[in-house]
C-alpha positions as CSV (number, residue, x, y, z in Angstrom):
1,M,112.2,-48.7,-149.1
2,K,113.3,-45.5,-150.8
3,I,110.5,-43.0,-151.5
4,A,110.4,-41.9,-155.1
5,R,110.0,-38.3,-156.3
6,S,106.5,-37.8,-157.5
7,L,106.0,-36.4,-161.0
8,G,103.2,-34.0,-161.8
9,T,100.4,-34.6,-164.3
10,N,102.1,-32.6,-167.0
11,I,104.7,-35.3,-167.4
12,P,102.5,-38.1,-168.6
13,L,100.4,-35.6,-170.6
14,Y,103.5,-34.6,-172.6
15,A,104.4,-38.2,-173.0
16,I,101.1,-38.8,-175.0
17,S,101.2,-35.5,-176.9
18,S,101.0,-35.9,-180.7
19,D,101.8,-32.3,-181.3
20,P,105.1,-32.1,-183.3
21,A,106.0,-28.9,-181.3
22,D,106.0,-31.1,-178.1
23,A,108.6,-33.6,-179.4
24,E,111.4,-32.4,-177.1
25,W,109.1,-32.3,-174.1
26,R,107.7,-35.8,-175.0
27,D,111.3,-37.1,-175.0
28,R,112.0,-35.5,-171.6
29,A,108.8,-36.8,-170.2
30,F,109.7,-40.4,-171.2
31,A,113.2,-39.9,-169.8
32,L,111.7,-38.9,-166.4
33,L,109.1,-41.7,-166.4
34,D,111.7,-44.3,-167.2
35,R,114.0,-43.3,-164.3
36,G,113.7,-45.6,-161.4
37,D,113.7,-42.8,-158.8
38,N,110.6,-41.1,-160.1
39,A,107.0,-42.2,-159.7
40,L,103.4,-41.3,-160.5
41,S,100.8,-41.1,-157.7
42,A,97.2,-42.3,-157.9
43,Q,96.1,-38.7,-157.8
44,V,98.3,-37.8,-160.8
45,L,96.9,-40.8,-162.7
46,S,93.4,-39.7,-162.0
47,E,94.2,-36.1,-163.1
48,F,95.9,-37.5,-166.2
49,Y,92.8,-39.4,-167.3
50,V,90.6,-36.3,-166.8
51,Q,93.0,-34.1,-168.8
52,A,93.8,-36.7,-171.5
53,A,90.1,-37.4,-172.2
54,R,88.7,-33.9,-171.9
55,P,86.5,-33.0,-174.9
56,S,88.4,-29.7,-175.6
57,R,91.7,-31.6,-176.1
58,A,92.4,-31.7,-179.8
59,D,93.7,-35.3,-179.7
60,A,91.4,-36.5,-176.9
61,P,90.7,-40.3,-177.1
62,P,87.3,-41.8,-176.3
63,H,86.9,-43.3,-172.8
64,E,88.3,-46.8,-173.5
65,P,91.6,-45.7,-175.1
66,A,92.1,-43.0,-172.4
67,A,91.5,-45.6,-169.6
68,G,93.9,-47.9,-171.4
69,R,96.6,-45.2,-171.2
70,V,96.1,-45.1,-167.5
71,S,96.4,-48.9,-167.3
72,A,99.5,-48.8,-169.5
73,S,101.1,-46.4,-167.1
74,S,101.6,-49.4,-164.8
75,R,104.8,-50.0,-166.7
76,F,106.1,-46.9,-164.8
77,R,106.6,-46.7,-161.1
78,V,103.4,-45.8,-159.2
79,Q,103.9,-44.5,-155.7
80,R,101.5,-46.1,-153.2
81,S,99.5,-43.9,-150.9
82,R,100.4,-44.0,-147.2
């Protein structure tokens, strides 16, 4: 089994950004997430939740939608821990 390249937390954070200034970065993030040779780790998903739901974030969702975004990330490749 080929080991995927692990993407950092900033990639899924750009993917959910609603800031119009982030449009190009959002497109790049989805392109990376959709590639079959990249993956997210459990640690990155955990960090993503913390950052996506932090109260100081302008577009922070409540717990349920934020947790749903983590669950929805299962459409992307998640690298299993060894």
